[in-house]
PDB file with one MODEL, atoms N, CA, C and O in Angstrom:
MODEL        1
ATOM      1  N   UNK A   1      -3.598  71.616  31.841  1.00  0.00           N
ATOM      2  CA  UNK A   1      -3.166  72.988  31.258  1.00  0.00           C
ATOM      3  C   UNK A   1      -4.359  73.636  31.198  1.00  0.00           C
ATOM      4  O   UNK A   1      -5.380  73.105  30.761  1.00  0.00           O
ATOM      5  N   UNK A   2      -4.295  74.784  31.620  1.00  0.00           N
ATOM      6  CA  UNK A   2      -5.262  76.074  31.716  1.00  0.00           C
ATOM      7  C   UNK A   2      -4.796  76.637  30.092  1.00  0.00           C
ATOM      8  O   UNK A   2      -3.605  76.759  29.806  1.00  0.00           O
ATOM      9  N   UNK A   3      -5.693  76.891  29.287  1.00  0.00           N
ATOM     10  CA  UNK A   3      -5.056  77.474  28.264  1.00  0.00           C
ATOM     11  C   UNK A   3      -4.948  79.063  28.490  1.00  0.00           C
ATOM     12  O   UNK A   3      -5.842  79.298  29.303  1.00  0.00           O
ATOM     13  N   UNK A   4      -4.372  80.137  28.212  1.00  0.00           N
ATOM     14  CA  UNK A   4      -4.628  81.420  28.488  1.00  0.00           C
ATOM     15  C   UNK A   4      -5.662  82.057  27.877  1.00  0.00           C
ATOM     16  O   UNK A   4      -5.511  82.331  26.687  1.00  0.00           O
ATOM     17  N   UNK A   5      -6.571  82.325  28.359  1.00  0.00           N
ATOM     18  CA  UNK A   5      -7.906  82.712  27.914  1.00  0.00           C
ATOM     19  C   UNK A   5      -7.827  84.178  26.431  1.00  0.00           C
ATOM     20  O   UNK A   5      -8.562  84.456  25.483  1.00  0.00           O
ATOM     21  N   UNK A   6      -6.607  84.715  26.946  1.00  0.00           N
ATOM     22  CA  UNK A   6      -6.559  85.532  25.434  1.00  0.00           C
ATOM     23  C   UNK A   6      -5.745  84.920  24.528  1.00  0.00           C
ATOM     24  O   UNK A   6      -5.551  85.741  23.632  1.00  0.00           O
ATOM     25  N   UNK A   7      -5.078  83.747  24.261  1.00  0.00           N
ATOM     26  CA  UNK A   7      -4.221  83.072  23.575  1.00  0.00           C
ATOM     27  C   UNK A   7      -3.049  83.839  23.247  1.00  0.00           C
ATOM     28  O   UNK A   7      -2.587  83.937  22.110  1.00  0.00           O
ATOM     29  N   UNK A   8      -2.555  84.414  24.347  1.00  0.00           N
ATOM     30  CA  UNK A   8      -1.410  85.216  24.023  1.00  0.00           C
ATOM     31  C   UNK A   8      -0.156  84.014  23.916  1.00  0.00           C
ATOM     32  O   UNK A   8       0.889  84.276  23.321  1.00  0.00           O
ATOM     33  N   UNK A   9      -0.359  82.876  24.464  1.00  0.00           N
ATOM     34  CA  UNK A   9       0.880  82.076  24.652  1.00  0.00           C
ATOM     35  C   UNK A   9       0.327  80.896  23.461  1.00  0.00           C
ATOM     36  O   UNK A   9      -0.790  80.386  23.373  1.00  0.00           O
ATOM     37  N   UNK A  10       1.150  80.750  22.881  1.00  0.00           N
ATOM     38  CA  UNK A  10       0.896  79.348  22.063  1.00  0.00           C
ATOM     39  C   UNK A  10       0.753  77.994  22.640  1.00  0.00           C
ATOM     40  O   UNK A  10       1.453  77.696  23.608  1.00  0.00           O
ATOM     41  N   UNK A  11      -0.081  77.151  22.144  1.00  0.00           N
ATOM     42  CA  UNK A  11      -0.478  76.306  23.243  1.00  0.00           C
ATOM     43  C   UNK A  11       0.911  74.985  22.916  1.00  0.00           C
ATOM     44  O   UNK A  11       1.055  73.940  23.551  1.00  0.00           O
ATOM     45  N   UNK A  12       1.514  75.332  22.096  1.00  0.00           N
ATOM     46  CA  UNK A  12       2.893  74.150  22.464  1.00  0.00           C
ATOM     47  C   UNK A  12       3.805  74.693  23.778  1.00  0.00           C
ATOM     48  O   UNK A  12       4.378  74.012  24.629  1.00  0.00           O
ATOM     49  N   UNK A  13       3.729  76.319  23.628  1.00  0.00           N
ATOM     50  CA  UNK A  13       4.459  76.897  24.649  1.00  0.00           C
ATOM     51  C   UNK A  13       3.870  76.312  26.025  1.00  0.00           C
ATOM     52  O   UNK A  13       4.650  75.576  26.630  1.00  0.00           O
ATOM     53  N   UNK A  14       2.557  76.534  26.637  1.00  0.00           N
ATOM     54  CA  UNK A  14       2.068  75.654  27.819  1.00  0.00           C
ATOM     55  C   UNK A  14       2.306  74.517  27.571  1.00  0.00           C
ATOM     56  O   UNK A  14       2.862  73.961  28.518  1.00  0.00           O
ATOM     57  N   UNK A  15       2.150  73.924  26.763  1.00  0.00           N
ATOM     58  CA  UNK A  15       2.424  72.302  26.817  1.00  0.00           C
ATOM     59  C   UNK A  15       4.010  72.405  27.426  1.00  0.00           C
ATOM     60  O   UNK A  15       4.286  71.993  28.553  1.00  0.00           O
ATOM     61  N   UNK A  16       4.790  72.883  26.712  1.00  0.00           N
ATOM     62  CA  UNK A  16       6.071  73.005  27.072  1.00  0.00           C
ATOM     63  C   UNK A  16       6.181  73.274  28.863  1.00  0.00           C
ATOM     64  O   UNK A  16       6.876  72.559  29.585  1.00  0.00           O
ATOM     65  N   UNK A  17       5.542  74.172  29.252  1.00  0.00           N
ATOM     66  CA  UNK A  17       5.610  74.697  30.424  1.00  0.00           C
ATOM     67  C   UNK A  17       5.451  73.769  31.772  1.00  0.00           C
ATOM     68  O   UNK A  17       6.028  73.755  32.859  1.00  0.00           O
ATOM     69  N   UNK A  18       4.086  72.780  31.009  1.00  0.00           N
ATOM     70  CA  UNK A  18       3.592  71.781  31.859  1.00  0.00           C
ATOM     71  C   UNK A  18       4.562  70.749  32.246  1.00  0.00           C
ATOM     72  O   UNK A  18       4.842  70.411  33.396  1.00  0.00           O
ATOM     73  N   UNK A  19       5.145  70.189  30.911  1.00  0.00           N
ATOM     74  CA  UNK A  19       5.995  69.363  31.169  1.00  0.00           C
ATOM     75  C   UNK A  19       7.546  69.509  31.884  1.00  0.00           C
ATOM     76  O   UNK A  19       8.324  68.651  32.300  1.00  0.00           O
ATOM     77  N   UNK A  20       7.616  70.859  31.835  1.00  0.00           N
ATOM     78  CA  UNK A  20       9.117  71.278  32.375  1.00  0.00           C
ATOM     79  C   UNK A  20       8.552  71.159  33.992  1.00  0.00           C
ATOM     80  O   UNK A  20       9.218  70.531  34.815  1.00  0.00           O
ATOM     81  N   UNK A  21       7.595  71.649  34.270  1.00  0.00           N
ATOM     82  CA  UNK A  21       6.967  71.499  35.490  1.00  0.00           C
ATOM     83  C   UNK A  21       6.954  70.106  36.226  1.00  0.00           C
ATOM     84  O   UNK A  21       7.013  70.042  37.454  1.00  0.00           O
ATOM     85  N   UNK A  22       6.902  69.359  35.685  1.00  0.00           N
ATOM     86  CA  UNK A  22       6.763  68.063  35.587  1.00  0.00           C
ATOM     87  C   UNK A  22       7.940  67.264  36.315  1.00  0.00           C
ATOM     88  O   UNK A  22       8.022  66.578  37.334  1.00  0.00           O
ATOM     89  N   UNK A  23       8.974  67.757  35.117  1.00  0.00           N
ATOM     90  CA  UNK A  23      10.680  67.615  35.048  1.00  0.00           C
ATOM     91  C   UNK A  23      10.973  67.728  36.860  1.00  0.00           C
ATOM     92  O   UNK A  23      11.249  66.934  37.759  1.00  0.00           O
ATOM     93  N   UNK A  24      10.775  68.902  36.759  1.00  0.00           N
ATOM     94  CA  UNK A  24      11.036  70.012  38.126  1.00  0.00           C
ATOM     95  C   UNK A  24      10.299  69.015  39.476  1.00  0.00           C
ATOM     96  O   UNK A  24      10.767  69.081  40.613  1.00  0.00           O
ATOM     97  N   UNK A  25       9.083  68.103  39.127  1.00  0.00           N
ATOM     98  CA  UNK A  25       8.662  67.635  40.328  1.00  0.00           C
ATOM     99  C   UNK A  25       9.517  66.376  40.379  1.00  0.00           C
ATOM    100  O   UNK A  25      10.002  66.040  41.460  1.00  0.00           O
ATOM    101  N   UNK A  26       9.717  65.707  39.354  1.00  0.00           N
ATOM    102  CA  UNK A  26      10.500  64.032  39.350  1.00  0.00           C
ATOM    103  C   UNK A  26      11.617  64.851  40.214  1.00  0.00           C
ATOM    104  O   UNK A  26      11.704  64.574  41.410  1.00  0.00           O
ATOM    105  N   UNK A  27      12.435  65.804  39.687  1.00  0.00           N
ATOM    106  CA  UNK A  27      13.776  65.765  39.989  1.00  0.00           C
ATOM    107  C   UNK A  27      13.606  66.495  41.637  1.00  0.00           C
ATOM    108  O   UNK A  27      14.724  66.490  42.154  1.00  0.00           O
ATOM    109  N   UNK A  28      12.885  66.914  42.285  1.00  0.00           N
ATOM    110  CA  UNK A  28      12.371  67.205  43.405  1.00  0.00           C
ATOM    111  C   UNK A  28      12.248  66.419  44.196  1.00  0.00           C
ATOM    112  O   UNK A  28      12.748  66.581  45.309  1.00  0.00           O
ATOM    113  N   UNK A  29      11.287  64.919  43.757  1.00  0.00           N
ATOM    114  CA  UNK A  29      10.916  64.020  44.309  1.00  0.00           C
ATOM    115  C   UNK A  29      12.508  63.137  44.623  1.00  0.00           C
ATOM    116  O   UNK A  29      12.941  62.728  45.700  1.00  0.00           O
ATOM    117  N   UNK A  30      12.979  63.070  43.564  1.00  0.00           N
ATOM    118  CA  UNK A  30      14.149  62.034  43.829  1.00  0.00           C
ATOM    119  C   UNK A  30      15.223  62.489  44.422  1.00  0.00           C
ATOM    120  O   UNK A  30      16.089  61.733  44.861  1.00  0.00           O
ATOM    121  N   UNK A  31      15.287  63.865  44.507  1.00  0.00           N
ATOM    122  CA  UNK A  31      16.445  64.270  45.641  1.00  0.00           C
ATOM    123  C   UNK A  31      16.001  64.074  47.084  1.00  0.00           C
ATOM    124  O   UNK A  31      16.688  64.477  48.023  1.00  0.00           O
ATOM    125  N   UNK A  32      14.857  63.458  47.238  1.00  0.00           N
ATOM    126  CA  UNK A  32      14.277  63.149  48.628  1.00  0.00           C
ATOM    127  C   UNK A  32      14.070  61.907  48.448  1.00  0.00           C
ATOM    128  O   UNK A  32      13.157  61.709  49.249  1.00  0.00           O
ATOM    129  N   UNK A  33      14.323  60.728  47.854  1.00  0.00           N
ATOM    130  CA  UNK A  33      14.184  59.568  47.824  1.00  0.00           C
ATOM    131  C   UNK A  33      12.561  59.300  47.296  1.00  0.00           C
ATOM    132  O   UNK A  33      12.330  58.103  47.123  1.00  0.00           O
ATOM    133  N   UNK A  34      11.617  60.050  47.066  1.00  0.00           N
ATOM    134  CA  UNK A  34      10.566  59.646  46.433  1.00  0.00           C
ATOM    135  C   UNK A  34      10.563  59.260  45.051  1.00  0.00           C
ATOM    136  O   UNK A  34      11.350  59.713  44.220  1.00  0.00           O
ATOM    137  N   UNK A  35       9.503  58.264  44.777  1.00  0.00           N
ATOM    138  CA  UNK A  35       9.425  57.776  43.461  1.00  0.00           C
ATOM    139  C   UNK A  35       8.282  58.399  42.775  1.00  0.00           C
ATOM    140  O   UNK A  35       7.307  58.795  43.414  1.00  0.00           O
ATOM    141  N   UNK A  36       8.375  58.511  41.370  1.00  0.00           N
ATOM    142  CA  UNK A  36       7.295  59.100  40.583  1.00  0.00           C
ATOM    143  C   UNK A  36       7.149  58.531  39.369  1.00  0.00           C
ATOM    144  O   UNK A  36       8.061  58.064  38.687  1.00  0.00           O
ATOM    145  N   UNK A  37       5.679  58.582  39.024  1.00  0.00           N
ATOM    146  CA  UNK A  37       5.566  57.762  37.233  1.00  0.00           C
ATOM    147  C   UNK A  37       4.817  58.722  36.706  1.00  0.00           C
ATOM    148  O   UNK A  37       3.897  58.899  37.505  1.00  0.00           O
ATOM    149  N   UNK A  38       4.702  59.447  35.794  1.00  0.00           N
ATOM    150  CA  UNK A  38       3.817  59.898  34.879  1.00  0.00           C
ATOM    151  C   UNK A  38       2.854  59.299  33.675  1.00  0.00           C
ATOM    152  O   UNK A  38       3.468  58.952  32.666  1.00  0.00           O
ATOM    153  N   UNK A  39       1.871  59.187  33.667  1.00  0.00           N
ATOM    154  CA  UNK A  39       0.772  58.535  33.136  1.00  0.00           C
ATOM    155  C   UNK A  39      -0.117  59.267  31.960  1.00  0.00           C
ATOM    156  O   UNK A  39      -1.077  59.940  32.336  1.00  0.00           O
ATOM    157  N   UNK A  40       0.076  59.196  30.986  1.00  0.00           N
ATOM    158  CA  UNK A  40      -0.548  60.106  30.137  1.00  0.00           C
ATOM    159  C   UNK A  40      -1.540  59.389  28.994  1.00  0.00           C
ATOM    160  O   UNK A  40      -1.925  59.979  27.985  1.00  0.00           O
ATOM    161  N   UNK A  41      -1.872  58.051  29.326  1.00  0.00           N
ATOM    162  CA  UNK A  41      -3.101  57.544  28.688  1.00  0.00           C
ATOM    163  C   UNK A  41      -4.280  57.579  29.352  1.00  0.00           C
ATOM    164  O   UNK A  41      -4.352  58.418  30.250  1.00  0.00           O
ATOM    165  N   UNK A  42      -5.256  56.869  29.142  1.00  0.00           N
ATOM    166  CA  UNK A  42      -6.317  56.206  29.692  1.00  0.00           C
ATOM    167  C   UNK A  42      -7.491  57.854  29.617  1.00  0.00           C
ATOM    168  O   UNK A  42      -7.818  58.485  28.612  1.00  0.00           O
ATOM    169  N   UNK A  43      -7.727  58.021  30.542  1.00  0.00           N
ATOM    170  CA  UNK A  43      -8.652  58.937  30.814  1.00  0.00           C
ATOM    171  C   UNK A  43      -8.377  60.275  30.658  1.00  0.00           C
ATOM    172  O   UNK A  43      -9.206  61.183  30.603  1.00  0.00           O
ATOM    173  N   UNK A  44      -6.755  60.391  30.566  1.00  0.00           N
ATOM    174  CA  UNK A  44      -6.403  61.759  29.975  1.00  0.00           C
ATOM    175  C   UNK A  44      -6.486  62.341  28.427  1.00  0.00           C
ATOM    176  O   UNK A  44      -6.203  63.451  27.975  1.00  0.00           O
ATOM    177  N   UNK A  45      -7.002  61.112  27.785  1.00  0.00           N
ATOM    178  CA  UNK A  45      -7.545  61.495  26.452  1.00  0.00           C
ATOM    179  C   UNK A  45      -8.896  61.628  26.253  1.00  0.00           C
ATOM    180  O   UNK A  45      -9.168  62.267  25.237  1.00  0.00           O
ATOM    181  N   UNK A  46      -9.813  61.241  26.878  1.00  0.00           N
ATOM    182  CA  UNK A  46     -10.741  61.275  26.959  1.00  0.00           C
ATOM    183  C   UNK A  46     -11.617  62.888  27.505  1.00  0.00           C
ATOM    184  O   UNK A  46     -11.754  63.284  28.663  1.00  0.00           O
ATOM    185  N   UNK A  47     -12.062  63.509  26.313  1.00  0.00           N
ATOM    186  CA  UNK A  47     -13.121  64.654  26.413  1.00  0.00           C
ATOM    187  C   UNK A  47     -13.777  64.977  27.550  1.00  0.00           C
ATOM    188  O   UNK A  47     -13.678  66.040  28.164  1.00  0.00           O
ATOM    189  N   UNK A  48     -14.649  63.766  27.901  1.00  0.00           N
ATOM    190  CA  UNK A  48     -15.750  63.819  28.519  1.00  0.00           C
ATOM    191  C   UNK A  48     -14.736  63.894  30.094  1.00  0.00           C
ATOM    192  O   UNK A  48     -15.685  64.108  30.848  1.00  0.00           O
ATOM    193  N   UNK A  49     -13.868  63.870  30.756  1.00  0.00           N
ATOM    194  CA  UNK A  49     -13.258  63.397  31.617  1.00  0.00           C
ATOM    195  C   UNK A  49     -12.689  65.331  32.206  1.00  0.00           C
ATOM    196  O   UNK A  49     -12.415  65.627  33.369  1.00  0.00           O
ATOM    197  N   UNK A  50     -12.663  66.315  30.994  1.00  0.00           N
ATOM    198  CA  UNK A  50     -12.735  67.513  31.340  1.00  0.00           C
ATOM    199  C   UNK A  50     -12.974  68.566  32.413  1.00  0.00           C
ATOM    200  O   UNK A  50     -12.210  69.288  33.053  1.00  0.00           O
ATOM    201  N   UNK A  51     -14.543  68.377  32.387  1.00  0.00           N
ATOM    202  CA  UNK A  51     -15.219  68.648  33.293  1.00  0.00           C
ATOM    203  C   UNK A  51     -15.095  68.439  34.790  1.00  0.00           C
ATOM    204  O   UNK A  51     -15.370  69.214  35.707  1.00  0.00           O
ATOM    205  N   UNK A  52     -14.566  67.076  34.817  1.00  0.00           N
ATOM    206  CA  UNK A  52     -14.169  66.261  36.510  1.00  0.00           C
ATOM    207  C   UNK A  52     -13.031  67.572  36.918  1.00  0.00           C
ATOM    208  O   UNK A  52     -12.927  68.015  38.062  1.00  0.00           O
ATOM    209  N   UNK A  53     -12.397  67.965  35.983  1.00  0.00           N
ATOM    210  CA  UNK A  53     -11.525  68.707  36.468  1.00  0.00           C
ATOM    211  C   UNK A  53     -11.119  70.281  36.440  1.00  0.00           C
ATOM    212  O   UNK A  53     -10.051  70.889  36.516  1.00  0.00           O
ATOM    213  N   UNK A  54     -12.323  70.604  36.312  1.00  0.00           N
ATOM    214  CA  UNK A  54     -12.541  71.633  35.888  1.00  0.00           C
ATOM    215  C   UNK A  54     -11.926  72.419  35.004  1.00  0.00           C
ATOM    216  O   UNK A  54     -11.474  73.543  35.221  1.00  0.00           O
ATOM    217  N   UNK A  55     -11.914  71.806  33.985  1.00  0.00           N
ATOM    218  CA  UNK A  55     -10.694  71.931  32.512  1.00  0.00           C
ATOM    219  C   UNK A  55     -12.058  72.653  31.265  1.00  0.00           C
ATOM    220  O   UNK A  55     -13.202  72.199  31.286  1.00  0.00           O
ATOM    221  N   UNK A  56     -11.676  73.681  30.374  1.00  0.00           N
ATOM    222  CA  UNK A  56     -12.603  74.000  29.437  1.00  0.00           C
ATOM    223  C   UNK A  56     -12.032  73.025  28.595  1.00  0.00           C
ATOM    224  O   UNK A  56     -11.182  72.160  28.808  1.00  0.00           O
ATOM    225  N   UNK A  57     -13.109  73.556  26.921  1.00  0.00           N
ATOM    226  CA  UNK A  57     -12.572  72.779  26.082  1.00  0.00           C
ATOM    227  C   UNK A  57     -11.095  72.686  25.245  1.00  0.00           C
ATOM    228  O   UNK A  57     -10.470  71.843  24.601  1.00  0.00           O
ATOM    229  N   UNK A  58     -10.964  73.918  25.616  1.00  0.00           N
ATOM    230  CA  UNK A  58      -9.199  74.266  24.960  1.00  0.00           C
ATOM    231  C   UNK A  58      -8.523  73.879  25.833  1.00  0.00           C
ATOM    232  O   UNK A  58      -7.418  73.710  25.316  1.00  0.00           O
ATOM    233  N   UNK A  59      -8.450  73.499  27.349  1.00  0.00           N
ATOM    234  CA  UNK A  59      -7.623  73.286  28.404  1.00  0.00           C
ATOM    235  C   UNK A  59      -7.457  71.608  27.633  1.00  0.00           C
ATOM    236  O   UNK A  59      -8.143  71.088  26.753  1.00  0.00           O
ATOM    237  N   UNK A  60      -6.062  70.998  28.512  1.00  0.00           N
ATOM    238  CA  UNK A  60      -5.822  69.978  28.509  1.00  0.00           C
ATOM    239  C   UNK A  60      -5.384  69.055  29.691  1.00  0.00           C
ATOM    240  O   UNK A  60      -4.740  69.449  30.663  1.00  0.00           O
ATOM    241  N   UNK A  61      -5.834  67.719  29.474  1.00  0.00           N
ATOM    242  CA  UNK A  61      -5.265  66.540  30.837  1.00  0.00           C
ATOM    243  C   UNK A  61      -4.146  66.228  30.226  1.00  0.00           C
ATOM    244  O   UNK A  61      -4.029  65.558  29.200  1.00  0.00           O
ATOM    245  N   UNK A  62      -3.120  66.836  31.017  1.00  0.00           N
ATOM    246  CA  UNK A  62      -2.094  66.301  30.509  1.00  0.00           C
ATOM    247  C   UNK A  62      -1.312  64.820  30.979  1.00  0.00           C
ATOM    248  O   UNK A  62      -0.482  64.081  30.450  1.00  0.00           O
ATOM    249  N   UNK A  63      -2.034  64.832  32.218  1.00  0.00           N
ATOM    250  CA  UNK A  63      -1.502  63.355  32.823  1.00  0.00           C
ATOM    251  C   UNK A  63      -1.772  63.179  34.620  1.00  0.00           C
ATOM    252  O   UNK A  63      -2.408  63.923  35.367  1.00  0.00           O
ATOM    253  N   UNK A  64      -1.204  62.216  34.857  1.00  0.00           N
ATOM    254  CA  UNK A  64      -1.238  62.196  36.287  1.00  0.00           C
ATOM    255  C   UNK A  64      -0.171  61.819  36.674  1.00  0.00           C
ATOM    256  O   UNK A  64       0.370  60.842  36.156  1.00  0.00           O
ATOM    257  N   UNK A  65       0.553  62.716  37.984  1.00  0.00           N
ATOM    258  CA  UNK A  65       1.776  62.262  38.273  1.00  0.00           C
ATOM    259  C   UNK A  65       1.579  61.249  39.708  1.00  0.00           C
ATOM    260  O   UNK A  65       1.241  61.684  40.809  1.00  0.00           O
ATOM    261  N   UNK A  66       1.809  60.144  39.461  1.00  0.00           N
ATOM    262  CA  UNK A  66       1.816  59.571  41.037  1.00  0.00           C
ATOM    263  C   UNK A  66       3.281  59.284  41.645  1.00  0.00           C
ATOM    264  O   UNK A  66       4.350  58.920  41.154  1.00  0.00           O
ATOM    265  N   UNK A  67       2.834  59.616  42.947  1.00  0.00           N
ATOM    266  CA  UNK A  67       4.166  59.676  43.708  1.00  0.00           C
ATOM    267  C   UNK A  67       4.046  58.986  44.912  1.00  0.00           C
ATOM    268  O   UNK A  67       3.239  59.435  45.726  1.00  0.00           O
ATOM    269  N   UNK A  68       4.610  58.101  45.163  1.00  0.00           N
ATOM    270  CA  UNK A  68       5.085  57.534  46.547  1.00  0.00           C
ATOM    271  C   UNK A  68       6.680  56.916  46.962  1.00  0.00           C
ATOM    272  O   UNK A  68       7.739  57.093  46.359  1.00  0.00           O
ATOM    273  N   UNK A  69       6.456  56.265  48.010  1.00  0.00           N
ATOM    274  CA  UNK A  69       7.899  56.000  48.585  1.00  0.00           C
ATOM    275  C   UNK A  69       7.937  54.772  47.941  1.00  0.00           C
ATOM    276  O   UNK A  69       7.013  53.959  47.927  1.00  0.00           O
ATOM    277  N   UNK A  70       9.321  54.615  47.261  1.00  0.00           N
ATOM    278  CA  UNK A  70       9.752  53.310  46.841  1.00  0.00           C
ATOM    279  C   UNK A  70       9.398  52.120  47.665  1.00  0.00           C
ATOM    280  O   UNK A  70       8.699  52.434  48.629  1.00  0.00           O
ATOM    281  N   UNK A  71       9.697  50.710  47.568  1.00  0.00           N
ATOM    282  CA  UNK A  71       9.711  49.559  48.392  1.00  0.00           C
ATOM    283  C   UNK A  71      10.882  49.580  49.323  1.00  0.00           C
ATOM    284  O   UNK A  71      11.080  49.384  50.522  1.00  0.00           O
ATOM    285  N   UNK A  72      11.428  49.834  48.484  1.00  0.00           N
ATOM    286  CA  UNK A  72      13.409  49.550  48.758  1.00  0.00           C
ATOM    287  C   UNK A  72      14.432  50.305  48.087  1.00  0.00           C
ATOM    288  O   UNK A  72      14.180  50.980  47.089  1.00  0.00           O
ATOM    289  N   UNK A  73      15.189  50.246  48.425  1.00  0.00           N
ATOM    290  CA  UNK A  73      16.142  51.289  47.969  1.00  0.00           C
ATOM    291  C   UNK A  73      16.718  51.018  46.553  1.00  0.00           C
ATOM    292  O   UNK A  73      16.614  49.835  46.227  1.00  0.00           O
ATOM    293  N   UNK A  74      17.245  51.752  45.719  1.00  0.00           N
ATOM    294  CA  UNK A  74      17.708  51.114  44.531  1.00  0.00           C
ATOM    295  C   UNK A  74      18.690  50.444  44.582  1.00  0.00           C
ATOM    296  O   UNK A  74      19.461  50.656  45.518  1.00  0.00           O
ATOM    297  N   UNK A  75      19.023  49.373  43.572  1.00  0.00           N
ATOM    298  CA  UNK A  75      20.512  48.795  43.496  1.00  0.00           C
ATOM    299  C   UNK A  75      21.416  49.442  43.306  1.00  0.00           C
ATOM    300  O   UNK A  75      20.924  50.288  42.558  1.00  0.00           O
ATOM    301  N   UNK A  76      22.678  49.769  43.451  1.00  0.00           N
ATOM    302  CA  UNK A  76      23.705  50.630  42.904  1.00  0.00           C
ATOM    303  C   UNK A  76      24.094  50.750  41.463  1.00  0.00           C
ATOM    304  O   UNK A  76      24.829  51.561  40.902  1.00  0.00           O
ATOM    305  N   UNK A  77      23.365  49.664  40.982  1.00  0.00           N
ATOM    306  CA  UNK A  77      23.462  49.985  39.200  1.00  0.00           C
ATOM    307  C   UNK A  77      22.564  50.890  38.774  1.00  0.00           C
ATOM    308  O   UNK A  77      22.658  51.357  37.639  1.00  0.00           O
ATOM    309  N   UNK A  78      21.361  51.335  39.814  1.00  0.00           N
ATOM    310  CA  UNK A  78      20.627  52.191  38.897  1.00  0.00           C
ATOM    311  C   UNK A  78      20.780  53.893  39.228  1.00  0.00           C
ATOM    312  O   UNK A  78      20.078  54.819  38.824  1.00  0.00           O
ATOM    313  N   UNK A  79      21.825  53.904  40.005  1.00  0.00           N
ATOM    314  CA  UNK A  79      22.069  55.400  40.650  1.00  0.00           C
ATOM    315  C   UNK A  79      22.977  55.680  39.793  1.00  0.00           C
ATOM    316  O   UNK A  79      23.777  54.928  39.236  1.00  0.00           O
ATOM    317  N   UNK A  80      22.755  57.326  39.661  1.00  0.00           N
ATOM    318  CA  UNK A  80      23.561  58.585  38.585  1.00  0.00           C
ATOM    319  C   UNK A  80      24.953  58.280  38.973  1.00  0.00           C
ATOM    320  O   UNK A  80      25.376  58.096  40.114  1.00  0.00           O
ATOM    321  N   UNK A  81      25.732  58.249  37.639  1.00  0.00           N
ATOM    322  CA  UNK A  81      27.099  58.285  37.993  1.00  0.00           C
ATOM    323  C   UNK A  81      27.429  59.936  37.996  1.00  0.00           C
ATOM    324  O   UNK A  81      26.555  60.756  37.712  1.00  0.00           O
ATOM    325  N   UNK A  82      28.729  60.294  38.335  1.00  0.00           N
ATOM    326  CA  UNK A  82      29.003  61.813  38.016  1.00  0.00           C
ATOM    327  C   UNK A  82      29.210  61.796  36.591  1.00  0.00           C
ATOM    328  O   UNK A  82      29.569  60.864  35.871  1.00  0.00           O
ATOM    329  N   UNK A  83      28.865  63.221  36.253  1.00  0.00           N
ATOM    330  CA  UNK A  83      28.960  63.571  34.814  1.00  0.00           C
ATOM    331  C   UNK A  83      30.235  63.401  34.060  1.00  0.00           C
ATOM    332  O   UNK A  83      30.330  63.296  32.837  1.00  0.00           O
ATOM    333  N   UNK A  84      31.544  63.382  35.235  1.00  0.00           N
ATOM    334  CA  UNK A  84      32.979  63.435  34.824  1.00  0.00           C
ATOM    335  C   UNK A  84      33.121  61.945  34.300  1.00  0.00           C
ATOM    336  O   UNK A  84      34.003  61.673  33.486  1.00  0.00           O
ATOM    337  N   UNK A  85      32.524  61.290  34.623  1.00  0.00           N
ATOM    338  CA  UNK A  85      32.945  59.782  34.001  1.00  0.00           C
ATOM    339  C   UNK A  85      32.240  59.551  32.805  1.00  0.00           C
ATOM    340  O   UNK A  85      32.667  58.610  32.136  1.00  0.00           O
ATOM    341  N   UNK A  86      31.008  60.332  32.243  1.00  0.00           N
ATOM    342  CA  UNK A  86      30.639  60.318  30.962  1.00  0.00           C
ATOM    343  C   UNK A  86      30.864  61.595  29.723  1.00  0.00           C
ATOM    344  O   UNK A  86      30.492  61.682  28.553  1.00  0.00           O
ATOM    345  N   UNK A  87      31.459  62.273  30.404  1.00  0.00           N
ATOM    346  CA  UNK A  87      31.808  63.349  29.567  1.00  0.00           C
ATOM    347  C   UNK A  87      33.185  63.582  29.332  1.00  0.00           C
ATOM    348  O   UNK A  87      33.996  63.516  30.256  1.00  0.00           O
ATOM    349  N   UNK A  88      33.560  63.888  27.994  1.00  0.00           N
ATOM    350  CA  UNK A  88      35.382  64.237  28.005  1.00  0.00           C
ATOM    351  C   UNK A  88      35.221  65.710  27.481  1.00  0.00           C
ATOM    352  O   UNK A  88      34.431  66.023  26.589  1.00  0.00           O
ATOM    353  N   UNK A  89      35.875  66.387  27.992  1.00  0.00           N
ATOM    354  CA  UNK A  89      35.970  67.987  27.717  1.00  0.00           C
ATOM    355  C   UNK A  89      37.201  68.460  26.531  1.00  0.00           C
ATOM    356  O   UNK A  89      38.288  68.664  27.070  1.00  0.00           O
ATOM    357  N   UNK A  90      37.192  68.612  25.381  1.00  0.00           N
ATOM    358  CA  UNK A  90      38.396  69.074  24.678  1.00  0.00           C
ATOM    359  C   UNK A  90      38.438  70.709  24.322  1.00  0.00           C
ATOM    360  O   UNK A  90      37.716  71.324  23.537  1.00  0.00           O
ATOM    361  N   UNK A  91      39.402  71.149  25.066  1.00  0.00           N
ATOM    362  CA  UNK A  91      39.703  72.425  24.449  1.00  0.00           C
ATOM    363  C   UNK A  91      40.504  72.719  23.683  1.00  0.00           C
ATOM    364  O   UNK A  91      41.642  72.273  23.829  1.00  0.00           O
ATOM    365  N   UNK A  92      40.209  73.526  22.656  1.00  0.00           N
ATOM    366  CA  UNK A  92      41.200  73.518  21.506  1.00  0.00           C
ATOM    367  C   UNK A  92      41.841  75.169  21.560  1.00  0.00           C
ATOM    368  O   UNK A  92      42.693  75.527  20.747  1.00  0.00           O
TER     369      UNK A  92
ENDMDL
END
């Protein structure tokens, strides 16, 4: 996450935008049958790693999104069920 140099946007909003973008990448990958995993530990917490990724002092290394093809298809129990099976709408 590259911080806005003028600090016009609060850090928490920039972080929120990063994680919204990651969620969109997850959803897109899933739509194409591609698997994803977000790793936020290890090197992402090391200040010394920032220069390796062109990040400044105020910037954040939020994580690594691993993307790849699953070895096999998901079993039927792992697939999403329709929302109508989970929600009951009550109109009064």
